[in-house]
N, C-alpha and C positions, 0 to 999 in steps of 0.2 A: 533382418535384425530384430530381435525381440526386445521390447521396451519394458521396463519394470513398472509396477502399479503406480508408484508415485509420479513418475514422469508422464505416464498415460493420463492419470487423473489431472495432473497439472496442465497438460496440454489441452485437455477437454475443457477445463474451467476457463483457461485463458481464451480459447477459441469462442466459447459461449459468451464471455464478457464482450469481446470485440465484435463478434457478429451481431449481438443484440444491439449494441450501440450503432453500428453501421447500418443496420436494417431499420432503425427507428422503432424497435420493438418495445413492448411494455412488459412489465413483470419484474421479478427479482433480478434477473441477469441484466436487464436494461437499466435498472436503477443505479448501476455502478457509475454511469457517466451522466446521468440526468440531474439537474439541480433540485434541491429540496428546500422547502420552507422551514422544516424542523431542524434543530441543532444537531441531531444525530439520527442515524438509521441503523437498525440492528442487522448484523450479518452473523447468523449462527451464534447468537448469544453475546456477540461483541459489537462494538460500534464502528461505523464509518462516520467520522466526525468532520465537521466543517472547520474552517480555519480558526474561527473564534474559540471553538471548543479545544482545538489542538493547542492554541496558545495557552489556554487555562491549564490544560494537562501538562504542558511543558513547564509552566510556572509552579504547579503544585506537586509534581512527581519528579524529584531530583534524580531518581533512579531510572527514569525513562530513557530508553535507547531510541534514537532516531535512525532508522534504517532506510536509506535511499536505494531503491532496487533497480534504478536505471543502469544502463551500460556505463562503463568508465568514461566513454567519450561524452555522453550526455551529462554525467556528473561533473565533468571538467568545465562545462559551460555555465555552471552555477548550481548551488545547493544551499540548503538551510544550514546555518552555522551549527556545528556539533554533530552533523550527520555522518554516519559511516556508509560507505558505498559497498553494498553486497548485491550484485546483479541478480535479477529474478531467476535466471537460469541456474545460478549457483544454489539458490534456495530450493528451487524445484528439484534439482538433481541431488540434493543433500550434501553438497560440497562444502557447506559452511554450517556450523552449529551455532544456533542462537540460544541464549539462556532462557529457560522456561520460568525462572524465578524473578524476572524483571519485566516491567511493561514495555511493549514495543509499539512504536508509531511507524508504520510503513508508508513510504513516500515514493511517488513516481511522477510522470509528467502531468497526467490528467486524472489519475485515480483508478484506472482500469487494471493495470498490472498489480498495483498494491492491493486492490480489492481481491483479485485472484490469489495473491500470496497470503492474505489473511485467511482465506478459506483453506488453503493448503496447510498452513501452520496450525489452524484449529483441528484439522484432521489428524495432525501429529501430536495433539494434546496441549497445545498452547492455549492459555485461558485469558491472558491479559494483553491482547494484541488489537491494534487499531489501524484503520485506513484513513489517510488524509483525503477526504472527499474533494475532488477537483484537482488534487495534486498541486504541483508547483505553479500551474496556471492560476489556480484560485489563490494561492499564497501571493503571487505577484499582483493579481488584481486587487488584493487587499493592501497593496503598497508596502508589503513587508520585504525586508532585504534578503538578497541572496549573496552568498559568499562565492568567490571565484577561485580562491587559492587555499590550499590546506597548509 
């Protein structure tokens, strides 16, 4: 079965992110899951932001869309209030169209999938897209609430 370029690129990015984290690698791919002292880290001209910066962004940008890219099952276990659930695979395969004229904050469990999704969206021309560094684990460690019903 022949895969299209987007799916192949997405799979390669996702694999690199997870393999780098699992192998304890260093470098750009490994930084997706490693903690940072700075408030933000650039990903192809956009930021992977820590929880404090995400909270500031949420407060200052009323047009911000929170996109939780976990599976529906994961999403049902708890999510940031106001988040929309659009699974990573749907973004990767182009089954869901996100607006390019609004800022997007992508969220997953630990920040790996959302890091890869930011890269995929940037390849498609998105310019105002962010990754929540550390994902919902970091959000919870900061004692911030998760919603469990929509």
